[in-house]
C-alpha positions as CSV (number, residue, x, y, z in Angstrom):
1,X,66.4,-33.2,68.7
2,X,68.9,-35.4,66.9
3,X,70.8,-37.4,69.7
4,X,73.8,-39.7,68.8
5,X,73.9,-42.9,70.8
6,X,77.6,-44.1,71.3
7,X,77.5,-47.3,73.0
8,X,80.4,-48.8,74.8
9,X,81.6,-50.9,77.7
10,X,84.0,-47.8,78.4
11,X,86.3,-50.2,80.2
12,X,87.7,-47.5,80.8
13,X,87.0,-44.6,78.7
14,X,89.8,-43.1,77.1
15,X,90.8,-40.0,75.0
16,X,89.9,-42.0,71.7
17,X,86.2,-42.5,72.8
18,X,86.3,-38.8,73.9
19,X,87.6,-37.7,70.2
20,X,84.9,-39.6,68.8
21,X,82.1,-38.3,70.8
22,X,83.0,-34.7,70.8
23,X,83.7,-35.0,66.6
24,X,80.2,-36.3,66.2
25,X,78.7,-33.8,68.5
26,X,80.4,-30.7,66.9
27,X,81.2,-31.7,63.2
28,X,77.8,-33.5,62.4
29,X,74.0,-32.6,62.7
30,X,73.9,-34.2,66.0
31,X,72.6,-32.1,69.0
32,X,74.0,-34.3,71.4
33,X,75.6,-37.2,72.0
34,X,74.9,-39.9,74.5
35,X,77.7,-42.2,75.7
36,X,75.4,-45.2,76.7
37,X,77.5,-47.3,79.3
38,X,76.8,-51.2,78.4
39,X,76.7,-53.3,81.5
40,X,77.3,-56.3,79.4
41,X,78.0,-56.5,75.7
42,X,76.7,-59.9,74.5
43,X,80.0,-60.3,72.3
44,X,82.3,-59.6,75.0
45,X,83.4,-61.5,78.2
46,X,81.8,-60.1,81.1
47,X,84.4,-61.2,83.8
48,X,86.9,-58.6,82.4
49,X,84.4,-55.6,83.0
50,X,84.7,-53.2,86.0
51,X,81.5,-52.9,87.9
52,X,79.2,-50.9,85.7
53,X,78.5,-48.0,88.0
54,X,82.3,-47.5,88.2
55,X,82.6,-47.1,84.5
56,X,79.4,-44.8,84.5
57,X,81.1,-42.6,87.0
58,X,84.4,-42.5,84.9
59,X,82.5,-41.6,81.8
60,X,81.0,-38.6,84.1
61,X,84.3,-37.6,85.2
62,X,85.7,-37.6,81.4
63,X,82.8,-35.6,79.8
64,X,82.3,-33.0,82.6
65,X,81.8,-29.5,81.4
66,X,81.0,-30.3,78.0
67,X,77.2,-29.6,77.2
68,X,76.9,-31.5,74.2
69,X,78.0,-34.9,75.9
70,X,75.7,-37.0,78.1
71,X,76.3,-40.2,79.8
72,X,73.5,-42.7,80.2
73,X,72.7,-45.5,82.3
74,X,69.7,-46.4,80.4
75,X,70.8,-50.1,79.8
76,X,71.2,-50.8,83.6
77,X,67.6,-51.6,84.0
78,X,67.1,-53.5,80.8
79,X,67.4,-57.3,80.8
80,X,71.2,-58.2,80.3
81,X,72.7,-59.0,78.2
82,X,72.1,-55.6,76.6
83,X,70.9,-55.8,72.8
84,X,70.7,-52.5,71.0
85,X,67.3,-53.0,69.5
86,X,65.4,-53.3,72.9
87,X,67.6,-50.2,74.0
88,X,66.4,-48.1,70.8
89,X,62.8,-49.4,71.4
90,X,62.9,-48.2,75.1
91,X,64.5,-44.8,74.2
92,X,61.9,-44.4,71.4
93,X,59.1,-44.9,73.7
94,X,60.3,-42.9,76.4
95,X,61.4,-40.0,74.4
96,X,59.2,-39.6,71.4
97,X,60.3,-36.0,70.3
98,X,64.1,-37.3,70.0
99,X,65.5,-38.9,66.9
100,X,68.3,-41.5,67.8
101,X,71.3,-42.4,65.7
102,X,73.9,-44.8,66.1
103,X,77.7,-44.1,66.4
104,X,79.8,-46.9,65.6
105,X,83.0,-47.7,64.0
106,X,83.4,-49.6,60.6
107,X,84.3,-52.7,62.4
108,X,81.0,-52.7,64.1
109,X,79.1,-51.8,60.9
110,X,81.1,-55.2,59.3
111,X,79.6,-57.4,62.0
112,X,76.0,-55.7,62.1
113,X,74.3,-58.8,60.6
114,X,75.2,-60.5,63.8
115,X,73.1,-58.2,66.0
116,X,69.7,-59.0,67.1
117,X,67.1,-57.5,64.7
118,X,69.8,-55.6,63.0
119,X,67.3,-55.1,59.6
120,X,65.1,-53.0,62.1
121,X,68.0,-51.1,63.5
122,X,69.6,-50.2,60.1
123,X,66.1,-49.2,58.5
124,X,64.7,-47.2,61.4
125,X,67.5,-45.4,62.5
126,X,70.6,-43.4,60.8
127,X,74.2,-44.6,61.6
128,X,77.0,-42.2,61.9
129,X,80.0,-44.4,60.9
130,X,83.8,-43.3,61.9
131,X,86.1,-44.9,59.7
132,X,88.7,-47.3,60.7
133,X,91.2,-47.7,58.2
134,X,92.0,-51.4,58.9
135,X,88.3,-52.6,58.4
136,X,86.5,-52.2,55.3
137,X,82.9,-51.1,55.9
138,X,81.3,-54.4,54.9
139,X,77.7,-54.9,53.2
140,X,76.0,-51.9,54.7
141,X,78.6,-49.3,53.7
142,X,76.2,-47.8,50.9
143,X,73.0,-48.1,52.9
144,X,70.7,-45.0,52.8
145,X,70.9,-44.7,56.5
146,X,74.6,-45.0,56.8
147,X,76.6,-41.6,57.0
148,X,80.4,-41.9,56.9
149,X,82.7,-39.6,58.7
150,X,86.5,-39.1,58.8
151,X,86.9,-38.7,62.4
152,X,90.6,-38.2,63.6
153,X,91.3,-41.5,65.5
154,X,94.0,-42.8,67.9
155,X,95.1,-46.4,67.8
156,X,94.3,-46.7,71.4
157,X,92.0,-49.3,73.2
158,X,90.6,-50.0,76.8
159,X,92.4,-53.4,76.7
160,X,96.0,-51.6,76.3
161,X,95.2,-49.2,79.2
162,X,94.3,-52.0,81.5
163,X,97.5,-53.8,80.3
164,X,99.6,-50.6,81.0
165,X,97.8,-50.4,84.5
166,X,98.7,-53.8,85.3
167,X,102.5,-53.4,84.3
168,X,102.5,-50.4,86.3
169,X,103.1,-48.0,83.4
170,X,101.8,-44.6,83.1
171,X,98.2,-44.0,81.3
172,X,98.7,-40.1,81.5
173,X,97.2,-38.5,78.4
174,X,95.6,-41.7,77.4
175,X,92.6,-40.9,79.5
176,X,91.3,-37.8,80.9
177,X,93.2,-36.5,84.0
178,X,90.1,-37.0,86.4
179,X,89.9,-40.4,85.1
180,X,93.3,-41.4,85.6
181,X,93.4,-39.8,88.9
182,X,90.0,-41.8,90.0
183,X,91.4,-45.1,88.7
184,X,94.6,-44.7,90.6
185,X,92.8,-43.7,93.8
186,X,90.4,-46.7,93.5
187,X,92.9,-49.2,92.6
188,X,90.9,-50.3,89.5
189,X,92.6,-52.8,86.9
190,X,95.6,-54.0,89.2
């Protein structure tokens, strides 16, 4: 079984994330896409993150009813900050009958050389790349394990949504309805 791993802080998850995950599940040879909620990305500030279990719950709400998408908290019990290489090693050991590929944007591929053990990652795992027009794909674009896809993208970010919430602006249509309702009910990002 081919599993695409879509890592993110999902702070919060938005329709742009969902479009990418659904596209990769429907239009590639991946059998499932796992949205891996990262407790702490070493390249991001931790103090801006909503609690990891709240972010996990928002992802669960967002993908409810889609059998090709799964949410994963695999990194919650691994050492922090989270390093993709450690997560992949753990998953490969835990699920020896599954093949894991990474899903990432061209902006991430450009900075892959900054990742811990990036050489092992790119040599041992396929990378499903969604093109982001404002970024070139960098030095790994033509690597044998990189596959590029023209995924329909929205110019939307989690930081834009957090800012909108702080300004008391509507986030309707930017996030799934259940996510919007839960964020409002819980008072997240105020």
